C-alpha positions as CSV (number, residue, x, y, z in Angstrom):
1,M,0.0,0.0,0.0
2,M,1.3,3.5,-0.9
3,E,2.3,5.6,2.1
4,I,1.0,9.1,2.4
5,H,3.8,11.6,2.9
6,D,1.9,14.9,2.1
7,P,1.2,16.5,5.5
8,E,-2.1,18.0,4.3
9,L,-3.3,14.6,3.0
10,M,-2.2,13.0,6.2
11,M,-4.2,15.5,8.3
12,L,-7.3,15.0,6.1
13,K,-7.1,11.3,6.5
14,Y,-6.7,11.6,10.3
15,K,-9.8,13.8,10.5
16,Q,-11.9,11.4,8.4
17,D,-10.8,8.4,10.4
18,N,-11.5,10.4,13.6
19,Q,-15.0,11.3,12.4
20,V,-15.8,7.7,11.5
21,Y,-14.5,6.6,14.9
22,S,-16.5,9.3,16.8
23,A,-19.7,8.4,14.9
24,S,-19.2,4.7,15.6
25,E,-18.5,5.4,19.2
26,G,-21.6,7.5,19.6
27,K,-23.7,4.9,17.9
28,S,-22.2,2.2,20.1
29,F,-22.9,4.3,23.2
30,F,-26.6,4.8,22.2
31,S,-27.0,1.1,21.4
32,K,-25.5,0.2,24.7
33,I,-28.0,2.4,26.5
34,C,-31.0,1.1,24.5
35,N,-30.0,-2.5,25.0
36,H,-30.2,-2.1,28.8
37,D,-32.8,-4.3,30.6
38,V,-34.7,-1.2,31.6
39,F,-35.9,-1.0,28.0
40,D,-37.1,-4.6,27.9
41,L,-40.8,-3.6,28.2
42,A,-42.6,-0.2,28.6
43,F,-43.5,-0.6,32.3
44,R,-39.9,-0.4,33.3
45,P,-38.9,3.1,32.2
46,F,-42.4,4.6,32.5
47,F,-43.0,3.3,36.0
48,I,-39.7,4.8,37.3
49,L,-39.9,8.1,35.4
50,G,-43.6,8.6,36.0
51,S,-43.1,8.2,39.7
52,L,-40.1,10.5,39.6
53,A,-42.1,13.1,37.6
54,S,-44.9,13.0,40.2
55,L,-42.3,13.5,43.0
56,L,-40.6,16.5,41.3
57,S,-43.9,18.0,40.2
58,M,-45.4,17.8,43.7
59,I,-42.3,19.4,45.2
60,I,-42.4,22.2,42.7
61,W,-46.1,22.7,43.3
62,A,-45.8,22.7,47.1
63,L,-42.9,25.2,47.0
64,Q,-45.0,27.4,44.7
65,L,-48.0,27.2,47.1
66,N,-45.8,28.3,49.9
67,S,-44.4,31.2,47.9
68,I,-40.8,29.8,48.0
69,I,-40.5,29.6,44.2
70,S,-42.5,30.9,41.3
71,L,-43.2,29.1,38.0
72,N,-42.5,30.9,34.8
73,N,-45.9,32.4,33.8
74,S,-45.2,32.7,30.1
75,G,-46.0,29.1,29.5
76,L,-48.8,27.1,31.2
77,T,-50.6,28.8,34.1
78,P,-49.6,27.4,37.5
79,S,-52.9,25.4,38.2
80,I,-52.9,23.9,34.7
81,W,-49.2,23.1,35.0
82,H,-49.9,21.2,38.2
83,I,-52.9,19.2,37.0
84,H,-51.3,18.5,33.6
85,E,-48.2,17.1,35.1
86,M,-50.0,15.0,37.7
87,I,-52.5,13.6,35.2
88,F,-50.4,13.3,32.0
89,G,-46.8,13.5,33.3
90,F,-47.7,10.9,36.0
91,A,-50.9,9.0,35.7
92,A,-51.2,8.7,31.9
93,T,-47.5,7.8,31.7
94,I,-48.0,4.9,34.1
95,A,-51.2,3.8,32.4
96,V,-49.5,3.7,28.9
97,G,-46.6,1.8,30.4
98,F,-49.0,-0.7,31.9
99,I,-51.2,-1.1,28.8
100,L,-48.2,-1.6,26.4
101,T,-46.9,-4.2,28.8
102,A,-50.1,-6.0,29.5
103,G,-50.9,-5.9,25.7
104,K,-48.1,-8.3,25.1
105,T,-49.8,-10.8,27.4
106,W,-53.3,-10.1,26.1
107,T,-52.4,-10.3,22.4
108,K,-49.3,-12.6,22.4
109,Q,-47.8,-10.0,20.1
110,P,-44.4,-8.2,20.6
111,S,-44.7,-4.8,22.3
112,I,-42.4,-1.8,22.0
113,S,-38.9,-2.5,23.4
114,G,-35.2,-1.8,22.8
115,K,-34.3,1.1,20.6
116,K,-37.9,2.1,19.8
117,L,-38.8,2.2,23.5
118,C,-35.5,4.0,24.3
119,L,-36.4,6.7,21.8
120,L,-40.0,7.0,23.1
121,T,-38.6,7.4,26.6
122,F,-36.2,10.2,25.5
123,V,-39.2,11.9,23.8
124,W,-41.1,11.7,27.1
125,L,-38.1,13.2,29.0
126,A,-37.8,16.0,26.5
127,V,-41.5,16.8,27.1
128,R,-40.9,17.0,30.9
129,V,-37.9,19.3,30.5
130,A,-39.8,21.6,28.2
131,I,-42.8,21.8,30.5
132,Y,-40.6,22.4,33.5
133,I,-38.9,25.3,31.6
134,N,-42.5,26.5,30.9
135,T,-42.0,29.3,28.4
136,N,-44.2,29.9,25.5
137,S,-41.8,28.4,23.0
138,S,-40.9,25.4,25.2
139,I,-44.6,24.5,25.7
140,V,-45.1,24.6,21.9
141,F,-42.2,22.2,21.6
142,A,-43.6,20.0,24.4
143,L,-47.0,19.9,22.7
144,F,-45.4,18.6,19.5
145,L,-43.4,15.9,21.3
146,Q,-46.2,15.0,23.6
147,T,-48.5,14.4,20.6
148,S,-45.8,12.3,19.0
149,W,-45.4,10.3,22.2
150,W,-49.2,9.6,22.3
151,L,-49.4,8.6,18.6
152,V,-46.5,6.1,18.9
153,A,-48.0,4.5,22.0
154,I,-51.5,4.3,20.5
155,L,-50.4,3.0,17.1
156,T,-48.2,0.4,18.8
157,F,-51.1,-0.9,20.9
158,S,-53.5,-0.7,18.0
159,K,-51.2,-2.8,15.8
160,M,-51.0,-5.4,18.6
161,V,-54.7,-5.8,19.1
162,L,-55.6,-5.6,15.4
163,R,-53.0,-8.2,14.4
164,S,-54.3,-10.6,17.1
165,K,-57.9,-9.7,16.6
166,N,-58.1,-9.1,20.3
167,T,-61.5,-7.5,20.2
168,R,-61.9,-7.4,24.0
169,N,-59.2,-4.8,24.2
170,Y,-60.1,-2.7,21.2
171,L,-61.8,-0.2,23.6
172,F,-58.4,1.0,24.9
173,V,-57.6,2.5,21.5
174,P,-60.5,5.1,21.5
175,L,-60.0,5.6,25.2
176,L,-56.3,6.5,24.9
177,S,-57.1,8.5,21.8
178,V,-59.6,10.7,23.7
179,M,-57.0,11.1,26.5
180,M,-54.5,12.3,23.8
181,V,-57.1,14.8,22.4
182,M,-57.8,16.0,25.9
183,N,-54.1,16.5,26.6
184,I,-53.6,18.5,23.4
185,A,-56.8,20.6,24.0
186,I,-55.8,21.5,27.6
187,I,-52.4,22.8,26.5
188,L,-53.8,24.7,23.5
189,C,-56.7,26.3,25.5
190,D,-54.4,27.5,28.3
191,M,-51.8,28.9,25.8
192,L,-54.7,30.7,24.0
193,N,-55.8,32.2,27.3
194,F,-58.9,30.0,27.6
195,T,-57.7,28.9,31.1
196,G,-61.3,28.3,32.4
197,L,-61.9,25.8,29.6
198,A,-58.5,24.2,30.1
199,M,-59.3,23.7,33.8
200,H,-62.7,22.2,32.8
201,L,-61.1,19.8,30.4
202,S,-58.5,18.9,33.0
203,R,-61.2,17.9,35.4
204,A,-62.9,15.9,32.6
205,S,-59.6,14.1,32.1
206,I,-59.7,13.0,35.7
207,L,-63.2,11.7,35.2
208,L,-62.0,10.0,32.0
209,F,-59.3,8.3,34.0
210,T,-61.9,6.8,36.3
211,I,-63.3,5.0,33.3
212,L,-59.9,3.5,32.6
213,M,-59.6,2.5,36.3
214,S,-63.1,1.0,36.1
215,I,-62.2,-1.2,33.1
216,I,-58.8,-2.3,34.4
217,G,-59.8,-2.5,38.0
218,G,-63.0,-4.4,37.1
219,R,-60.9,-7.1,35.4
220,V,-57.9,-7.5,37.6
221,I,-59.1,-6.8,41.2
222,P,-61.5,-9.8,41.4
223,F,-58.9,-12.0,39.7
224,F,-56.1,-10.9,42.0
225,T,-58.3,-11.3,45.0
226,Q,-59.3,-14.8,44.1
227,N,-55.6,-15.8,43.7
228,G,-54.1,-13.7,46.4
229,A,-56.7,-14.1,49.2
230,K,-57.6,-17.7,48.2
231,T,-61.3,-16.8,47.9
232,Q,-64.1,-18.5,46.0
233,K,-64.6,-17.4,42.5
234,I,-65.9,-13.8,42.4
235,N,-68.9,-13.1,40.2
236,T,-70.3,-9.7,39.7
237,P,-73.9,-9.5,38.4
238,T,-74.1,-9.0,34.7
239,W,-76.4,-6.0,34.9
240,I,-73.8,-4.0,36.8
241,E,-71.1,-4.8,34.3
242,K,-73.3,-3.7,31.5
243,L,-74.4,-0.5,33.1
244,I,-71.1,0.9,34.5
245,L,-69.3,1.8,31.3
246,P,-72.2,3.6,29.5
247,V,-73.2,5.4,32.7
248,A,-69.6,6.6,33.3
249,I,-69.2,7.7,29.6
250,T,-72.5,9.6,29.8
251,G,-71.3,11.4,32.9
252,V,-68.1,12.6,31.3
253,V,-70.0,13.7,28.1
254,I,-72.5,15.7,30.1
255,F,-69.8,17.2,32.3
256,V,-67.9,18.4,29.2
257,L,-70.9,19.7,27.4
258,G,-72.0,21.7,30.4
259,Y,-69.3,24.2,29.8
260,F,-70.5,25.0,26.3
261,F,-74.3,24.7,26.6
262,N,-76.8,25.8,29.2
263,L,-78.1,22.3,29.8
264,P,-81.4,21.9,31.8
265,F,-79.6,19.4,34.1
266,T,-76.2,18.9,35.7
267,P,-74.0,15.8,35.7
268,A,-74.6,15.4,39.4
269,P,-77.2,12.5,39.3
270,I,-75.2,10.5,36.7
271,M,-72.0,11.0,38.7
272,M,-73.7,9.7,41.9
273,L,-75.2,6.8,40.0
274,A,-71.8,5.8,38.6
275,G,-70.3,6.0,42.2
276,L,-73.2,3.9,43.5
277,L,-72.7,1.3,40.8
278,H,-69.0,1.1,41.6
279,L,-69.9,0.6,45.3
280,I,-72.3,-2.2,44.5
281,R,-69.7,-3.8,42.2
282,L,-67.1,-3.6,45.0
283,S,-69.5,-5.2,47.5
284,F,-69.2,-8.5,45.5
285,W,-65.3,-8.5,45.6
286,R,-64.9,-9.9,49.2
287,S,-62.8,-6.9,50.3
288,I,-62.7,-8.1,53.9
289,K,-60.7,-11.1,52.9
290,T,-57.8,-8.9,51.7
291,R,-57.1,-7.2,55.0
292,N,-53.8,-9.1,55.5
293,V,-52.6,-8.6,51.9
294,P,-51.4,-5.0,51.2
295,L,-51.1,-5.7,47.5
296,L,-54.9,-6.4,47.6
297,W,-56.4,-4.1,50.2
298,S,-54.7,-1.2,48.6
299,L,-56.5,-1.9,45.3
300,H,-59.8,-2.4,47.1
301,I,-59.4,0.9,49.0
302,S,-58.5,2.8,45.9
303,Y,-61.6,1.5,44.2
304,L,-63.6,2.6,47.2
305,F,-62.2,6.1,47.0
306,M,-63.1,6.3,43.4
307,S,-66.7,5.3,44.2
308,L,-67.0,7.7,47.1
309,G,-65.2,10.5,45.1
310,L,-67.8,10.3,42.3
311,I,-70.7,10.4,44.8
312,L,-69.1,13.4,46.5
313,L,-68.6,15.2,43.2
314,G,-72.3,14.8,42.5
315,L,-73.2,16.1,45.9
316,S,-70.9,19.1,45.5
317,Y,-73.5,20.4,42.9
318,F,-76.1,20.7,45.6
319,D,-76.5,23.4,48.3
320,L,-76.4,21.5,51.5
321,S,-75.7,24.5,53.8
322,S,-79.1,24.1,55.4
323,I,-77.8,20.9,57.0
324,N,-74.4,22.3,57.7
325,I,-72.7,20.2,55.0
326,I,-70.2,21.8,52.6
327,I,-68.6,19.6,49.8
328,P,-66.3,21.7,47.6
329,F,-65.8,20.3,44.1
330,S,-62.0,20.5,44.5
331,N,-62.1,18.5,47.7
332,A,-64.2,15.7,46.1
333,L,-61.9,15.7,43.1
334,H,-58.9,15.1,45.3
335,V,-60.6,12.0,46.8
336,I,-60.3,10.7,43.3
337,T,-56.8,12.1,42.3
338,I,-55.0,11.0,45.5
339,G,-57.0,8.3,47.0
340,A,-58.2,6.5,43.9
341,I,-55.8,7.3,41.0
342,G,-52.7,7.7,43.2
343,L,-53.2,4.7,45.4
344,M,-54.3,2.3,42.6
345,I,-51.3,3.3,40.5
346,F,-48.8,2.7,43.2
347,A,-50.5,-0.6,44.1
348,M,-50.6,-1.7,40.5
349,M,-47.0,-0.7,39.8
350,S,-45.9,-2.6,42.9
351,R,-47.6,-5.8,41.7
352,V,-46.7,-5.5,38.0
353,S,-43.1,-4.7,38.7
354,L,-42.8,-8.0,40.7
355,G,-44.8,-10.2,38.4
356,H,-43.2,-9.0,35.1
357,T,-39.7,-9.4,36.4
358,G,-40.3,-13.0,37.5
359,R,-40.3,-12.2,41.2
360,P,-42.7,-13.6,43.8
361,L,-45.6,-11.4,44.8
362,I,-44.3,-10.6,48.2
363,L,-44.5,-6.9,49.0
364,N,-41.7,-5.0,50.7
365,K,-43.1,-3.7,54.0
366,A,-42.1,-0.2,53.1
367,L,-44.7,-0.2,50.3
368,G,-47.4,-1.0,52.9
369,L,-46.3,2.2,54.6
370,A,-46.4,4.1,51.3
371,F,-50.0,3.0,50.8
372,I,-50.9,4.2,54.3
373,L,-49.2,7.6,53.6
374,L,-51.3,8.0,50.4
375,I,-54.5,7.2,52.3
376,S,-53.5,9.8,55.0
377,S,-52.7,12.3,52.3
378,T,-56.2,11.9,50.9
379,F,-57.9,12.6,54.2
380,I,-55.6,15.5,55.0
381,R,-56.2,17.2,51.6
382,V,-59.9,16.7,51.7
383,I,-60.8,17.3,55.4
384,L,-58.4,20.0,56.7
385,P,-59.6,22.7,54.1
386,L,-63.1,22.3,55.5
387,F,-61.7,23.8,58.8
388,N,-59.8,26.5,56.8
389,F,-56.4,24.9,57.3
390,F,-55.7,25.3,53.6
391,Q,-51.9,25.8,53.7
392,L,-51.4,23.0,56.2
393,A,-53.5,20.6,54.1
394,W,-51.7,21.4,50.9
395,S,-48.2,21.1,52.5
396,L,-48.9,18.0,54.5
397,S,-50.7,16.1,51.7
398,A,-47.8,17.0,49.3
399,L,-45.2,15.8,51.8
400,L,-47.0,12.5,52.2
401,W,-47.3,12.0,48.4
402,V,-43.6,12.8,48.0
403,S,-42.7,10.3,50.8
404,S,-44.8,7.6,49.1
405,S,-43.1,8.3,45.7
406,L,-39.6,8.1,47.3
407,I,-40.4,4.8,48.9
408,F,-41.5,3.3,45.6
409,I,-38.5,4.6,43.7
410,F,-36.1,3.5,46.4
411,V,-37.5,-0.1,46.6
412,Y,-38.4,-0.7,42.9
413,S,-35.6,1.1,40.9
414,P,-33.2,-1.8,41.5
415,I,-35.9,-4.3,40.4
416,L,-36.9,-2.3,37.3
417,F,-33.3,-1.8,36.1
418,A,-32.4,-5.5,36.6
419,K,-33.0,-8.6,34.5
420,R,-35.9,-10.9,35.1
421,I,-34.8,-13.3,37.7
422,D,-36.2,-16.3,35.8
423,Q,-34.0,-15.7,32.7
């Protein structure tokens, strides 16, 4: 081979070789990250990051409420920022991670993993950074990426159920699609100064999430209870199962339309009916048998909170001052957001993280404490404001939420980053 003696040619060759090496090194580094066990299935990165997002968002919100820091007001308004990050940055993230993971079991089709999941996770991280920056331009950037994140997740799940003709789970496709539309609408409305509408849609998103909880909880809680508490087969009357979903959907639709039209009725009766149906459903699930199994009683209590929260939301529409009862809408809503959504999510994450990593379903005692802290957070946030202890209620409930999140992250991060133990 002819040697190169020209210094300029030698320098050019060195630069070319170095560029090839750098590109190869960068590609190798990215591949190494994306081949990590944490990107094996969607529940792993999204359970960890969703929990971390809830922790950071709650700390920021508590500091803002105590006038220690101030959010940048050129992006989302503070209240919308808070509710957006707790519903979409936390709850919806965990739900998507669960559905994409469970979908593999339901359909026997491969789910998103490896480099694709790695990229989706980085998209999610970029969204969080942009929303924490909270400027006008960063929120526009976040909106674009958040929409992309939703579309990839929905298309991935759609492909799985359609290929397998898994008709039983088709309903998650429109449900997730509506959640995506809600997410987009909330951000756009707030950015266009329709903050009242953004708040209304945010509350509707919470009601929408109760539908998701009803579907998933209605399937898994009786099954988990039979196996975990060794009970007889649980059968819920067919008429309840047929009524719950249409009643719940009707309630959300009426609630949303009430903002745009002067309807001759409120969603109060349908909310209360939905809550009552959930209570009746729960009464068949042998909840008392779960008292010694934290992985089970946490799910039952979360479902109870959802039922009671819907009833209280309905009651909040009525003037009950004549009997010295005051039920603020916000308080009733937090029965659902903390006691129902929060508790069910942490309980489900605890169980799924064990089961899908091949570990026995034996709960670390610290998680039992985390569940109790979440229950306490619910009562504090809902009851103390009734006695005008607003600041104390906000601060204490936030502290208990943060403590629960820290416990989960500390206990489950090593599990979610490690290989399945049966491989």
